[in-house]
PQR file with spaces between the fields and no chain letter, atoms N, CA, C, O and H, PARSE charges and radii, in Angstrom:
ATOM       1  N    MET     1       0.838   -1.174    0.000 -0.4000 1.5000
ATOM       2  CA   MET     1       0.000    0.000    0.000 -0.0000 2.0000
ATOM       3  C    MET     1       0.891    1.248    0.000  0.5500 1.7000
ATOM       4  O    MET     1       1.880    1.312    0.730 -0.5500 1.4000
ATOM       5  N    ALA     2       0.540    2.214   -0.806 -0.4000 1.5000
ATOM       6  CA   ALA     2       1.327    3.444   -0.912 -0.0000 2.0000
ATOM       7  C    ALA     2       1.223    4.253    0.373  0.5500 1.7000
ATOM       8  O    ALA     2       0.159    4.333    0.988 -0.5500 1.4000
ATOM       9  H    ALA     2      -0.264    2.161   -1.399  0.4000 1.0000
ATOM      10  N    THR     3       2.333    4.846    0.767 -0.4000 1.5000
ATOM      11  CA   THR     3       2.333    5.678    1.964 -0.0000 2.0000
ATOM      12  C    THR     3       2.402    7.163    1.636  0.5500 1.7000
ATOM      13  O    THR     3       2.140    8.002    2.498 -0.5500 1.4000
ATOM      14  H    THR     3       3.198    4.781    0.268  0.4000 1.0000
ATOM      15  N    LYS     4       2.750    7.493    0.403 -0.4000 1.5000
ATOM      16  CA   LYS     4       2.867    8.892    0.017 -0.0000 2.0000
ATOM      17  C    LYS     4       2.420    9.055   -1.430  0.5500 1.7000
ATOM      18  O    LYS     4       2.702    8.205   -2.274 -0.5500 1.4000
ATOM      19  H    LYS     4       2.963    6.812   -0.298  0.4000 1.0000
ATOM      20  N    PHE     5       1.722   10.155   -1.711 -0.4000 1.5000
ATOM      21  CA   PHE     5       1.159   10.395   -3.028 -0.0000 2.0000
ATOM      22  C    PHE     5       1.380   11.855   -3.372  0.5500 1.7000
ATOM      23  O    PHE     5       0.908   12.736   -2.652 -0.5500 1.4000
ATOM      24  H    PHE     5       1.494   10.846   -1.025  0.4000 1.0000
ATOM      25  N    ASN     6       2.089   12.127   -4.460 -0.4000 1.5000
ATOM      26  CA   ASN     6       2.310   13.498   -4.922 -0.0000 2.0000
ATOM      27  C    ASN     6       1.589   13.678   -6.252  0.5500 1.7000
ATOM      28  O    ASN     6       1.599   12.789   -7.103 -0.5500 1.4000
ATOM      29  H    ASN     6       2.471   11.412   -5.044  0.4000 1.0000
ATOM      30  N    CYS     7       0.966   14.833   -6.417 -0.4000 1.5000
ATOM      31  CA   CYS     7       0.262   15.138   -7.662 -0.0000 2.0000
ATOM      32  C    CYS     7       0.700   16.510   -8.146  0.5500 1.7000
ATOM      33  O    CYS     7       0.642   17.489   -7.401 -0.5500 1.4000
ATOM      34  H    CYS     7       0.958   15.556   -5.725  0.4000 1.0000
ATOM      35  N    THR     8       1.134   16.576   -9.387 -0.4000 1.5000
ATOM      36  CA   THR     8       1.519   17.831  -10.018 -0.0000 2.0000
ATOM      37  C    THR     8       0.728   17.954  -11.304  0.5500 1.7000
ATOM      38  O    THR     8       0.596   16.980  -12.045 -0.5500 1.4000
ATOM      39  H    THR     8       1.181   15.781   -9.992  0.4000 1.0000
ATOM      40  N    PHE     9       0.203   19.128  -11.578 -0.4000 1.5000
ATOM      41  CA   PHE     9      -0.502   19.291  -12.841 -0.0000 2.0000
ATOM      42  C    PHE     9       0.065   20.470  -13.610  0.5500 1.7000
ATOM      43  O    PHE     9       0.509   21.467  -13.041 -0.5500 1.4000
ATOM      44  H    PHE     9       0.310   19.919  -10.976  0.4000 1.0000
ATOM      45  N    TYR    10       0.033   20.317  -14.918 -0.4000 1.5000
ATOM      46  CA   TYR    10       0.556   21.322  -15.833 -0.0000 2.0000
ATOM      47  C    TYR    10      -0.581   21.813  -16.705  0.5500 1.7000
ATOM      48  O    TYR    10      -1.231   21.032  -17.399 -0.5500 1.4000
ATOM      49  H    TYR    10      -0.328   19.507  -15.381  0.4000 1.0000
ATOM      50  N    SER    11      -0.814   23.109  -16.662 -0.4000 1.5000
ATOM      51  CA   SER    11      -1.871   23.677  -17.485 -0.0000 2.0000
ATOM      52  C    SER    11      -1.641   25.174  -17.624  0.5500 1.7000
ATOM      53  O    SER    11      -1.415   25.873  -16.636 -0.5500 1.4000
ATOM      54  H    SER    11      -0.286   23.743  -16.098  0.4000 1.0000
ATOM      55  N    ILE    12      -1.700   25.649  -18.832 -0.4000 1.5000
ATOM      56  CA   ILE    12      -1.618   27.088  -19.065 -0.0000 2.0000
ATOM      57  C    ILE    12      -3.029   27.669  -19.015  0.5500 1.7000
ATOM      58  O    ILE    12      -3.250   28.757  -18.483 -0.5500 1.4000
ATOM      59  H    ILE    12      -1.884   25.082  -19.635  0.4000 1.0000
ATOM      60  N    LYS    13      -3.972   26.926  -19.576 -0.4000 1.5000
ATOM      61  CA   LYS    13      -5.374   27.320  -19.561 -0.0000 2.0000
ATOM      62  C    LYS    13      -6.183   26.195  -18.932  0.5500 1.7000
ATOM      63  O    LYS    13      -5.693   25.079  -18.760 -0.5500 1.4000
ATOM      64  H    LYS    13      -3.792   26.042  -20.007  0.4000 1.0000
ATOM      65  N    MET    14      -7.423   26.504  -18.593 -0.4000 1.5000
ATOM      66  CA   MET    14      -8.328   25.461  -18.122 -0.0000 2.0000
ATOM      67  C    MET    14      -8.894   24.764  -19.339  0.5500 1.7000
ATOM      68  O    MET    14      -9.033   25.431  -20.365 -0.5500 1.4000
ATOM      69  H    MET    14      -7.821   27.410  -18.733  0.4000 1.0000
ATOM      70  N    PRO    15      -9.216   23.551  -19.326 -0.5600 1.5000
ATOM      71  CA   PRO    15      -9.116   22.567  -18.253  0.2800 2.0000
ATOM      72  C    PRO    15      -7.694   22.032  -18.098  0.5500 1.7000
ATOM      73  O    PRO    15      -6.818   22.317  -18.914 -0.5500 1.4000
ATOM      74  N    LEU    16      -7.475   21.241  -17.023 -0.4000 1.5000
ATOM      75  CA   LEU    16      -6.169   20.628  -16.792 -0.0000 2.0000
ATOM      76  C    LEU    16      -5.890   19.632  -17.906  0.5500 1.7000
ATOM      77  O    LEU    16      -6.759   18.830  -18.249 -0.5500 1.4000
ATOM      78  H    LEU    16      -8.187   21.010  -16.359  0.4000 1.0000
ATOM      79  N    LYS    17      -4.715   19.669  -18.465 -0.4000 1.5000
ATOM      80  CA   LYS    17      -4.377   18.796  -19.590 -0.0000 2.0000
ATOM      81  C    LYS    17      -3.453   17.647  -19.208  0.5500 1.7000
ATOM      82  O    LYS    17      -3.532   16.571  -19.800 -0.5500 1.4000
ATOM      83  H    LYS    17      -4.009   20.321  -18.186  0.4000 1.0000
ATOM      84  N    LYS    18      -2.577   17.857  -18.228 -0.4000 1.5000
ATOM      85  CA   LYS    18      -1.627   16.809  -17.848 -0.0000 2.0000
ATOM      86  C    LYS    18      -1.514   16.720  -16.336  0.5500 1.7000
ATOM      87  O    LYS    18      -1.375   17.737  -15.656 -0.5500 1.4000
ATOM      88  H    LYS    18      -2.512   18.731  -17.746  0.4000 1.0000
ATOM      89  N    LEU    19      -1.574   15.510  -15.816 -0.4000 1.5000
ATOM      90  CA   LEU    19      -1.347   15.249  -14.395 -0.0000 2.0000
ATOM      91  C    LEU    19      -0.152   14.328  -14.265  0.5500 1.7000
ATOM      92  O    LEU    19      -0.012   13.381  -15.039 -0.5500 1.4000
ATOM      93  H    LEU    19      -1.687   14.684  -16.368  0.4000 1.0000
ATOM      94  N    LEU    20       0.690   14.586  -13.322 -0.4000 1.5000
ATOM      95  CA   LEU    20       1.831   13.731  -13.028 -0.0000 2.0000
ATOM      96  C    LEU    20       1.674   13.246  -11.592  0.5500 1.7000
ATOM      97  O    LEU    20       1.668   14.048  -10.658 -0.5500 1.4000
ATOM      98  H    LEU    20       0.577   15.356  -12.693  0.4000 1.0000
ATOM      99  N    LEU    21       1.546   11.937  -11.421 -0.4000 1.5000
ATOM     100  CA   LEU    21       1.346   11.342  -10.104 -0.0000 2.0000
ATOM     101  C    LEU    21       2.583   10.557   -9.706  0.5500 1.7000
ATOM     102  O    LEU    21       3.128    9.797  -10.507 -0.5500 1.4000
ATOM     103  H    LEU    21       1.551   11.286  -12.181  0.4000 1.0000
ATOM     104  N    LYS    22       3.021   10.739   -8.480 -0.4000 1.5000
ATOM     105  CA   LYS    22       4.124    9.952   -7.935 -0.0000 2.0000
ATOM     106  C    LYS    22       3.586    9.247   -6.697  0.5500 1.7000
ATOM     107  O    LYS    22       3.228    9.887   -5.709 -0.5500 1.4000
ATOM     108  H    LYS    22       2.578   11.356   -7.830  0.4000 1.0000
ATOM     109  N    VAL    23       3.534    7.937   -6.765 -0.4000 1.5000
ATOM     110  CA   VAL    23       3.042    7.125   -5.660 -0.0000 2.0000
ATOM     111  C    VAL    23       4.246    6.434   -5.039  0.5500 1.7000
ATOM     112  O    VAL    23       4.961    5.694   -5.714 -0.5500 1.4000
ATOM     113  H    VAL    23       3.825    7.417   -7.568  0.4000 1.0000
ATOM     114  N    LYS    24       4.470    6.680   -3.740 -0.4000 1.5000
ATOM     115  CA   LYS    24       5.680    6.204   -3.090 -0.0000 2.0000
ATOM     116  C    LYS    24       5.360    5.334   -1.886  0.5500 1.7000
ATOM     117  O    LYS    24       4.473    5.634   -1.087 -0.5500 1.4000
ATOM     118  H    LYS    24       3.889    7.281   -3.191  0.4000 1.0000
ATOM     119  N    SER    25       6.098    4.270   -1.788 -0.4000 1.5000
ATOM     120  CA   SER    25       6.104    3.408   -0.611 -0.0000 2.0000
ATOM     121  C    SER    25       7.546    2.966   -0.436  0.5500 1.7000
ATOM     122  O    SER    25       8.117    2.345   -1.332 -0.5500 1.4000
ATOM     123  H    SER    25       6.819    4.027   -2.437  0.4000 1.0000
ATOM     124  N    ASP    26       8.146    3.282    0.717 -0.4000 1.5000
ATOM     125  CA   ASP    26       9.576    3.007    0.909 -0.0000 2.0000
ATOM     126  C    ASP    26       9.916    1.579    0.580  0.5500 1.7000
ATOM     127  O    ASP    26       9.204    0.681    1.030 -0.5500 1.4000
ATOM     128  H    ASP    26       7.682    3.787    1.445  0.4000 1.0000
ATOM     129  N    PRO    27      10.933    1.316   -0.157 -0.5600 1.5000
ATOM     130  CA   PRO    27      11.869    2.229   -0.816  0.2800 2.0000
ATOM     131  C    PRO    27      11.500    2.490   -2.277  0.5500 1.7000
ATOM     132  O    PRO    27      12.278    3.122   -2.992 -0.5500 1.4000
ATOM     133  N    ASP    28      10.352    2.029   -2.738 -0.4000 1.5000
ATOM     134  CA   ASP    28       9.997    2.103   -4.154 -0.0000 2.0000
ATOM     135  C    ASP    28       8.975    3.203   -4.447  0.5500 1.7000
ATOM     136  O    ASP    28       8.289    3.695   -3.551 -0.5500 1.4000
ATOM     137  H    ASP    28       9.720    1.516   -2.157  0.4000 1.0000
ATOM     138  N    PHE    29       8.894    3.569   -5.716 -0.4000 1.5000
ATOM     139  CA   PHE    29       7.854    4.487   -6.160 -0.0000 2.0000
ATOM     140  C    PHE    29       7.555    4.239   -7.626  0.5500 1.7000
ATOM     141  O    PHE    29       8.338    3.614   -8.340 -0.5500 1.4000
ATOM     142  H    PHE    29       9.451    3.169   -6.444  0.4000 1.0000
ATOM     143  N    VAL    30       6.407    4.740   -8.060 -0.4000 1.5000
ATOM     144  CA   VAL    30       6.033    4.669   -9.468 -0.0000 2.0000
ATOM     145  C    VAL    30       5.518    6.049   -9.871  0.5500 1.7000
ATOM     146  O    VAL    30       4.839    6.718   -9.092 -0.5500 1.4000
ATOM     147  H    VAL    30       5.770    5.247   -7.480  0.4000 1.0000
ATOM     148  N    VAL    31       5.845    6.465  -11.085 -0.4000 1.5000
ATOM     149  CA   VAL    31       5.402    7.749  -11.624 -0.0000 2.0000
ATOM     150  C    VAL    31       4.412    7.453  -12.752  0.5500 1.7000
ATOM     151  O    VAL    31       4.680    6.637  -13.634 -0.5500 1.4000
ATOM     152  H    VAL    31       6.396    5.921  -11.717  0.4000 1.0000
ATOM     153  N    ILE    32       3.273    8.128  -12.705 -0.4000 1.5000
ATOM     154  CA   ILE    32       2.219    7.919  -13.698 -0.0000 2.0000
ATOM     155  C    ILE    32       1.893    9.264  -14.341  0.5500 1.7000
ATOM     156  O    ILE    32       1.601   10.230  -13.636 -0.5500 1.4000
ATOM     157  H    ILE    32       3.056    8.791  -11.989  0.4000 1.0000
ATOM     158  N    GLY    33       1.939    9.335  -15.656 -0.4000 1.5000
ATOM     159  CA   GLY    33       1.561   10.538  -16.389 -0.0000 2.0000
ATOM     160  C    GLY    33       0.193   10.328  -17.013  0.5500 1.7000
ATOM     161  O    GLY    33      -0.050    9.303  -17.650 -0.5500 1.4000
ATOM     162  H    GLY    33       2.176    8.549  -16.228  0.4000 1.0000
ATOM     163  N    LEU    34      -0.700   11.290  -16.834 -0.4000 1.5000
ATOM     164  CA   LEU    34      -2.065   11.182  -17.352 -0.0000 2.0000
ATOM     165  C    LEU    34      -2.408   12.394  -18.207  0.5500 1.7000
ATOM     166  O    LEU    34      -2.105   13.531  -17.846 -0.5500 1.4000
ATOM     167  H    LEU    34      -0.502   12.122  -16.317  0.4000 1.0000
ATOM     168  N    LYS    35      -3.035   12.138  -19.329 -0.4000 1.5000
ATOM     169  CA   LYS    35      -3.598   13.219  -20.126 -0.0000 2.0000
ATOM     170  C    LYS    35      -5.064   13.337  -19.724  0.5500 1.7000
ATOM     171  O    LYS    35      -5.788   12.342  -19.688 -0.5500 1.4000
ATOM     172  H    LYS    35      -3.281   11.214  -19.622  0.4000 1.0000
ATOM     173  N    THR    36      -5.495   14.557  -19.424 -0.4000 1.5000
ATOM     174  CA   THR    36      -6.855   14.762  -18.932 -0.0000 2.0000
ATOM     175  C    THR    36      -7.530   15.901  -19.671  0.5500 1.7000
ATOM     176  O    THR    36      -6.920   16.591  -20.489 -0.5500 1.4000
ATOM     177  H    THR    36      -4.907   15.366  -19.453  0.4000 1.0000
ATOM     178  N    ASN    37      -8.774   16.073  -19.369 -0.4000 1.5000
ATOM     179  CA   ASN    37      -9.540   17.201  -19.871 -0.0000 2.0000
ATOM     180  C    ASN    37     -10.530   17.586  -18.771  0.5500 1.7000
ATOM     181  O    ASN    37     -11.728   17.727  -19.016 -0.5500 1.4000
ATOM     182  H    ASN    37      -9.269   15.513  -18.705  0.4000 1.0000
ATOM     183  N    ILE    38     -10.002   17.753  -17.553 -0.4000 1.5000
ATOM     184  CA   ILE    38     -10.839   17.991  -16.383 -0.0000 2.0000
ATOM     185  C    ILE    38     -10.644   19.417  -15.895  0.5500 1.7000
ATOM     186  O    ILE    38      -9.532   19.945  -15.916 -0.5500 1.4000
ATOM     187  H    ILE    38      -9.029   17.638  -17.354  0.4000 1.0000
ATOM     188  N    LEU    39     -11.730   20.035  -15.457 -0.4000 1.5000
ATOM     189  CA   LEU    39     -11.640   21.374  -14.898 -0.0000 2.0000
ATOM     190  C    LEU    39     -11.013   21.308  -13.510  0.5500 1.7000
ATOM     191  O    LEU    39     -11.199   20.330  -12.785 -0.5500 1.4000
ATOM     192  H    LEU    39     -12.633   19.606  -15.439  0.4000 1.0000
ATOM     193  N    GLU    40     -10.277   22.343  -13.145 -0.4000 1.5000
ATOM     194  CA   GLU    40      -9.632   22.357  -11.836 -0.0000 2.0000
ATOM     195  C    GLU    40     -10.671   22.254  -10.724  0.5500 1.7000
ATOM     196  O    GLU    40     -10.423   21.598   -9.712 -0.5500 1.4000
ATOM     197  H    GLU    40     -10.126   23.137  -13.733  0.4000 1.0000
ATOM     198  N    SER    41     -11.820   22.886  -10.892 -0.4000 1.5000
ATOM     199  CA   SER    41     -12.868   22.817   -9.869 -0.0000 2.0000
ATOM     200  C    SER    41     -13.383   21.389   -9.701  0.5500 1.7000
ATOM     201  O    SER    41     -13.663   20.965   -8.580 -0.5500 1.4000
ATOM     202  H    SER    41     -12.021   23.418  -11.714  0.4000 1.0000
ATOM     203  N    ASP    42     -13.513   20.639  -10.805 -0.4000 1.5000
ATOM     204  CA   ASP    42     -13.940   19.241  -10.722 -0.0000 2.0000
ATOM     205  C    ASP    42     -12.866   18.381  -10.056  0.5500 1.7000
ATOM     206  O    ASP    42     -13.185   17.498   -9.260 -0.5500 1.4000
ATOM     207  H    ASP    42     -13.286   20.984  -11.716  0.4000 1.0000
ATOM     208  N    PHE    43     -11.616   18.632  -10.373 -0.4000 1.5000
ATOM     209  CA   PHE    43     -10.514   17.905   -9.746 -0.0000 2.0000
ATOM     210  C    PHE    43     -10.513   18.150   -8.238  0.5500 1.7000
ATOM     211  O    PHE    43     -10.327   17.218   -7.456 -0.5500 1.4000
ATOM     212  H    PHE    43     -11.357   19.350  -11.019  0.4000 1.0000
ATOM     213  N    ASN    44     -10.721   19.401   -7.833 -0.4000 1.5000
ATOM     214  CA   ASN    44     -10.759   19.735   -6.408 -0.0000 2.0000
ATOM     215  C    ASN    44     -11.909   19.026   -5.706  0.5500 1.7000
ATOM     216  O    ASN    44     -11.752   18.578   -4.570 -0.5500 1.4000
ATOM     217  H    ASN    44     -10.872   20.157   -8.469  0.4000 1.0000
ATOM     218  N    LYS    45     -13.065   18.915   -6.363 -0.4000 1.5000
ATOM     219  CA   LYS    45     -14.204   18.197   -5.776 -0.0000 2.0000
ATOM     220  C    LYS    45     -13.868   16.726   -5.565  0.5500 1.7000
ATOM     221  O    LYS    45     -14.221   16.150   -4.537 -0.5500 1.4000
ATOM     222  H    LYS    45     -13.193   19.279   -7.286  0.4000 1.0000
ATOM     223  N    ILE    46     -13.197   16.125   -6.521 -0.4000 1.5000
ATOM     224  CA   ILE    46     -12.799   14.715   -6.397 -0.0000 2.0000
ATOM     225  C    ILE    46     -11.896   14.538   -5.181  0.5500 1.7000
ATOM     226  O    ILE    46     -12.090   13.616   -4.388 -0.5500 1.4000
ATOM     227  H    ILE    46     -12.910   16.593   -7.357  0.4000 1.0000
ATOM     228  N    ILE    47     -10.909   15.419   -5.035 -0.4000 1.5000
ATOM     229  CA   ILE    47      -9.970   15.332   -3.915 -0.0000 2.0000
ATOM     230  C    ILE    47     -10.688   15.580   -2.586  0.5500 1.7000
ATOM     231  O    ILE    47     -10.445   14.868   -1.612 -0.5500 1.4000
ATOM     232  H    ILE    47     -10.751   16.167   -5.679  0.4000 1.0000
ATOM     233  N    GLU    48     -11.566   16.579   -2.541 -0.4000 1.5000
ATOM     234  CA   GLU    48     -12.286   16.900   -1.308 -0.0000 2.0000
ATOM     235  C    GLU    48     -13.189   15.755   -0.857  0.5500 1.7000
ATOM     236  O    GLU    48     -13.362   15.545    0.344 -0.5500 1.4000
ATOM     237  H    GLU    48     -11.763   17.157   -3.333  0.4000 1.0000
ATOM     238  N    ASN    49     -13.766   15.012   -1.802 -0.4000 1.5000
ATOM     239  CA   ASN    49     -14.681   13.942   -1.469 -0.0000 2.0000
ATOM     240  C    ASN    49     -13.991   12.589   -1.301  0.5500 1.7000
ATOM     241  O    ASN    49     -14.657   11.584   -1.055 -0.5500 1.4000
ATOM     242  H    ASN    49     -13.625   15.183   -2.777  0.4000 1.0000
ATOM     243  N    SER    50     -12.677   12.553   -1.431 -0.4000 1.5000
ATOM     244  CA   SER    50     -11.964   11.289   -1.288 -0.0000 2.0000
ATOM     245  C    SER    50     -11.773   10.938    0.185  0.5500 1.7000
ATOM     246  O    SER    50     -11.873   11.804    1.055 -0.5500 1.4000
ATOM     247  H    SER    50     -12.136   13.370   -1.631  0.4000 1.0000
ATOM     248  N    THR    51     -11.504    9.692    0.451 -0.4000 1.5000
ATOM     249  CA   THR    51     -11.273    9.257    1.825 -0.0000 2.0000
ATOM     250  C    THR    51      -9.791    9.313    2.190  0.5500 1.7000
ATOM     251  O    THR    51      -9.408    8.934    3.296 -0.5500 1.4000
ATOM     252  H    THR    51     -11.423    8.989   -0.255  0.4000 1.0000
ATOM     253  N    ILE    52      -8.970    9.780    1.274 -0.4000 1.5000
ATOM     254  CA   ILE    52      -7.523    9.876    1.488 -0.0000 2.0000
ATOM     255  C    ILE    52      -7.215   11.171    2.239  0.5500 1.7000
ATOM     256  O    ILE    52      -7.751   12.228    1.906 -0.5500 1.4000
ATOM     257  H    ILE    52      -9.281   10.089    0.375  0.4000 1.0000
ATOM     258  N    LYS    53      -6.362   11.088    3.239 -0.4000 1.5000
ATOM     259  CA   LYS    53      -5.922   12.289    3.957 -0.0000 2.0000
ATOM     260  C    LYS    53      -4.846   12.964    3.131  0.5500 1.7000
ATOM     261  O    LYS    53      -3.877   12.327    2.720 -0.5500 1.4000
ATOM     262  H    LYS    53      -5.927   10.229    3.510  0.4000 1.0000
ATOM     263  N    ILE    54      -5.018   14.254    2.889 -0.4000 1.5000
ATOM     264  CA   ILE    54      -4.111   14.993    2.022 -0.0000 2.0000
ATOM     265  C    ILE    54      -3.387   16.052    2.843  0.5500 1.7000
ATOM     266  O    ILE    54      -4.002   16.766    3.634 -0.5500 1.4000
ATOM     267  H    ILE    54      -5.805   14.772    3.224  0.4000 1.0000
ATOM     268  N    SER    55      -2.069   16.145    2.648 -0.4000 1.5000
ATOM     269  CA   SER    55      -1.271   17.180    3.304 -0.0000 2.0000
ATOM     270  C    SER    55      -0.272   17.721    2.297  0.5500 1.7000
ATOM     271  O    SER    55      -0.022   17.100    1.264 -0.5500 1.4000
ATOM     272  H    SER    55      -1.569   15.564    2.006  0.4000 1.0000
ATOM     273  N    SER    56       0.291   18.864    2.596 -0.4000 1.5000
ATOM     274  CA   SER    56       1.296   19.444    1.705 -0.0000 2.0000
ATOM     275  C    SER    56       2.592   19.615    2.478  0.5500 1.7000
ATOM     276  O    SER    56       2.598   19.758    3.700 -0.5500 1.4000
ATOM     277  H    SER    56       0.088   19.369    3.435  0.4000 1.0000
ATOM     278  N    ASN    57       3.694   19.596    1.729 -0.4000 1.5000
ATOM     279  CA   ASN    57       5.019   19.765    2.339 -0.0000 2.0000
ATOM     280  C    ASN    57       5.569   21.114    1.993  0.5500 1.7000
ATOM     281  O    ASN    57       6.677   21.454    2.410 -0.5500 1.4000
ATOM     282  H    ASN    57       3.689   19.480    0.736  0.4000 1.0000
């Protein structure tokens, strides 16, 4: 089970076009690149309604 999850998104305009996910569990990790067409507000709703605890560093 992953212990750490980083999400970075790249977008000049809305909607979000690319998401970069880094899922880490010591000592390994995997990086996943996603092409999307999601609005930032919709992405925020997904994160807010998730059961995952989110923190920033």
